[in-house]
N, C-alpha and C positions, 0 to 999 in steps of 0.2 A: 056283164054284171059289175056294178060299181062297189068298191070297198068303202065301208063306213069309216070315217075318221073318229076315233074315240075322243070324247070331250074330257079334258083334264081340269076343268074348272073346279075349284075347291081343294085341289091338291095341296096348295100352300097352307091352307087352314089346318088341314090334318097334320102336315109335317111340323108346322109351328106349334101346334098343340102338343105333339109328342115331345118336342124340344123343351117346351115350358114345363111339362110334367117331369122330365128328366132333371131339369135344373132345380125344381122344387124339392125333389127327392134327395138330390145331392146336397142342397143347402140344409135340409132337415138332418141328414146324417152328420154333416159338419157341426151343426148346432148341438147335437147330442154329444158328439165327441168333445167339443169345447166345454160343455157343461160338466162332463165327467173329469176332465183335466183340472178345471177350476175347483171342483169339489175335492179332488185329491190334494191339491195345493193347500186348500183351506184345512184339510185334515192334517197335513204335515206341519203347517204352522201351529195349529192347536196342539199337536203332539209335542213339538219342540218347546213351546211355551209352558206346557204342563210339566214336562220333564225338568226344565230349568227351574221352574217355581218349586216343584217338589223337592229337587236337590237342595235348593236354597233353604227351604224350611227344614229339611232333614238334618242339615248341618247344625241348626239351632236346637235340635232335639225334639222337634214336633213331628206329627204324622205327615210324611211327604205324600203318601197316596191320597189322603183327604184333600190336601192342597191341590194336587194334580187333578183330582176330580172336579174341584171347584173351578179351576182354570179351564178345564175342558168344557164344562157346562157354560161358562161365560163366553166361550168361543163357539157356541152352538153345536157342541159335540157331546159325546158320552165316553166315559172312561171304561174301556172293555177289559183291560188288564193292567195291573200295576204290581211290580215286584221290586223289592229292595234287596240289594246284595252289598253288604258293607255300607259304604257311603254313596253308592250308585243307585239310581232309580231308573227303571225301565217301564215305559208306558205304551199302551196301544189305545189310540183314540179313533172313534168313528164319527165322521161328519158326512151327512147325506149319502149314506151307504158306501163311503170310501174310508178304508182303515189305513192308518199310518202309525209307524212305530218310532219311538225316540228313546234315547238313553242319555242321562246326564249325571254328573257327579263332580266332586271337587278336582281341581287341576293339580 
């Protein structure tokens, strides 16, 4: 009785398809991570700018929270929280589902 030799044609196609799928999934995960990091940095920049602008306006006797909200909106975010303590202002800004906090006041 003779033994049959198994035909392995098509093996490379299946293996390479699996590798391509794994690479695509990995690249998608990296893209999602990078998008979240960029959004957090945008939120932090918006929070820093809003806090500095609010503190600057607050020193001149105007409403620092209103200015912080305007600056947050101009940077594509929303002012979630604003508190004034003496001459310091603390804000929380959300940009693309990422929230950042900043505090500013006179030196």
